[in-house]
C-alpha positions as CSV (number, residue, x, y, z in Angstrom):
1,M,-0.6,-0.5,0.2
2,K,2.7,2.8,1.1
3,K,4.6,2.4,-2.4
4,Y,1.1,2.3,-4.4
5,L,0.8,6.6,-2.6
6,F,5.0,6.6,-2.7
7,L,4.2,6.3,-6.3
8,I,0.3,8.2,-6.4
9,T,2.8,11.4,-4.9
10,I,4.8,10.9,-7.3
11,V,3.1,10.6,-10.4
12,F,1.0,14.0,-9.0
13,F,4.3,16.5,-8.3
14,S,5.7,15.3,-12.2
15,F,2.5,16.4,-14.0
16,Q,2.2,19.9,-11.8
17,I,6.6,20.4,-12.8
18,Q,4.9,19.8,-16.5
19,A,1.2,21.5,-16.3
20,Q,1.2,25.2,-17.8
21,T,0.7,27.7,-14.4
22,A,-1.5,30.5,-14.3
23,Q,1.2,32.6,-14.9
24,D,2.4,30.3,-18.5
25,T,-1.9,31.4,-19.3
26,L,-1.7,35.0,-19.0
27,E,1.5,35.0,-20.5
28,I,0.5,33.3,-23.4
29,K,-2.7,35.6,-23.6
30,R,-0.6,38.6,-23.4
31,V,1.6,37.2,-26.1
32,A,-1.1,36.9,-28.6
33,L,-3.2,40.8,-28.0
34,A,0.1,42.0,-28.7
35,Y,0.7,40.3,-32.1
36,I,-2.7,41.7,-32.7
37,E,-2.2,45.4,-31.3
38,A,0.7,45.7,-32.4
39,Q,-1.8,45.9,-36.1
40,H,-4.7,47.6,-34.2
41,H,-2.0,51.1,-33.2
42,P,0.6,50.5,-35.1
43,N,3.5,49.2,-32.7
44,P,6.5,48.1,-34.0
45,K,7.8,47.6,-30.6
46,L,5.5,46.0,-29.6
47,M,5.4,43.4,-32.4
48,E,8.8,42.4,-31.3
49,S,8.0,41.3,-28.1
50,A,6.0,38.7,-28.9
51,L,7.5,37.5,-32.0
52,H,10.5,34.9,-31.5
53,P,13.2,35.7,-34.5
54,R,12.6,32.4,-36.1
55,L,8.7,32.6,-36.9
56,V,6.9,31.8,-40.2
57,K,3.3,33.5,-40.7
58,R,1.9,31.0,-43.6
59,S,-1.6,31.2,-45.9
60,V,-2.9,30.3,-48.9
61,F,-3.5,32.2,-51.7
62,R,-4.9,31.4,-54.9
63,N,-3.6,32.2,-58.1
64,K,-6.5,34.7,-60.4
65,E,-5.3,33.7,-63.4
66,T,-3.5,30.0,-63.0
67,Q,-5.7,29.4,-60.7
68,K,-3.1,27.0,-59.0
69,D,-2.7,27.4,-55.0
70,Y,0.2,28.9,-53.5
71,V,1.6,28.8,-50.0
72,S,1.7,32.7,-49.0
73,E,5.1,33.7,-45.9
74,Y,5.9,35.9,-44.4
75,F,9.0,35.7,-41.6
76,A,9.0,38.7,-38.4
77,E,11.1,41.3,-39.7
78,N,8.3,41.3,-42.3
79,M,5.4,41.3,-39.7
80,V,7.6,43.6,-37.3
81,I,7.3,45.8,-40.7
82,L,3.8,45.3,-41.4
83,A,3.2,46.6,-37.4
84,D,4.6,49.9,-38.0
85,T,3.1,50.8,-41.2
86,Y,-0.1,48.5,-42.2
87,N,-2.5,51.0,-40.6
88,V,-0.9,54.0,-40.0
89,K,-4.1,55.8,-40.9
90,G,-6.0,54.2,-38.7
91,D,-8.7,52.4,-41.3
92,K,-8.2,49.8,-41.2
93,F,-9.2,47.7,-38.1
94,P,-13.1,48.6,-36.9
95,K,-13.3,51.0,-33.5
96,N,-13.6,48.1,-31.7
97,P,-12.0,45.3,-33.3
98,R,-12.4,41.3,-32.7
99,K,-9.4,40.0,-30.4
100,E,-10.6,36.6,-29.0
101,V,-7.9,34.6,-27.9
102,K,-8.5,30.5,-27.3
103,L,-6.5,28.2,-25.9
104,L,-6.7,24.5,-27.7
105,D,-3.7,23.4,-26.2
106,V,-0.7,23.9,-23.2
107,S,2.1,21.9,-22.2
108,S,5.3,22.8,-20.3
109,R,7.1,24.4,-23.5
110,T,4.4,24.9,-26.1
111,A,1.3,26.3,-26.5
112,S,-1.5,26.8,-29.7
113,V,-4.0,29.1,-30.0
114,K,-6.4,30.6,-32.0
115,L,-6.4,34.2,-32.9
116,L,-10.2,35.3,-33.5
117,A,-10.0,39.1,-35.6
118,D,-12.8,40.8,-37.3
119,T,-11.7,39.4,-41.3
120,W,-9.1,36.1,-39.9
121,I,-8.8,33.5,-37.6
122,D,-4.8,32.7,-37.0
123,Y,-4.1,29.5,-35.7
124,M,-1.0,29.9,-33.7
125,H,1.6,28.3,-32.2
126,I,3.4,29.7,-29.2
127,V,6.8,28.6,-27.9
128,K,8.3,29.2,-24.4
129,T,12.4,29.6,-24.9
130,N,14.7,31.4,-22.0
131,G,12.1,31.8,-20.4
132,E,9.5,33.6,-22.6
133,W,6.1,32.7,-25.0
134,K,6.4,33.6,-28.4
135,I,5.0,33.1,-31.3
136,I,7.1,31.0,-33.9
137,N,4.3,29.6,-36.5
138,V,1.1,31.2,-37.6
139,L,-1.0,29.5,-40.4
140,W,-4.1,32.4,-41.2
141,Q,-7.0,33.0,-43.3
142,Y,-9.5,35.4,-44.1
143,N,-13.4,34.2,-42.9
144,D,-14.3,34.8,-47.0
145,V,-11.8,32.7,-48.4
146,S,-12.7,34.5,-51.4
147,Q,-10.3,37.1,-50.2
148,H,-7.7,34.4,-50.4
149,E,-7.6,35.5,-54.5
């Protein structure tokens, strides 16, 4: 009996060490929101703070002439530039833009997140490196897939 109790105790504490903390959950959400808010209110430093330097952002588009699909890719540098230039006039988003973050799965060093914005969806992989959560992958699409042409 003592053996089983000891084993259960070890398993319990092992699980606790691997599980995310409440602070991790807050940080993951903060990073996802920083990504979208840096676009709402042009802020390249905020964008850069949310991204892993090796970030890749992808989407599938269709070439109108050939009617073939292709994958577009952006990198961390492109996203920082986008945050600085995309919404300079303040006309790219509604007055109260949608920014809903759903945690799909969280482990001790990785997380999958769904960000629902006004006209698109971003699926993100967020990684914890050197004690910080950073977005490393984004796969996105417009809600209206005809916009991908």
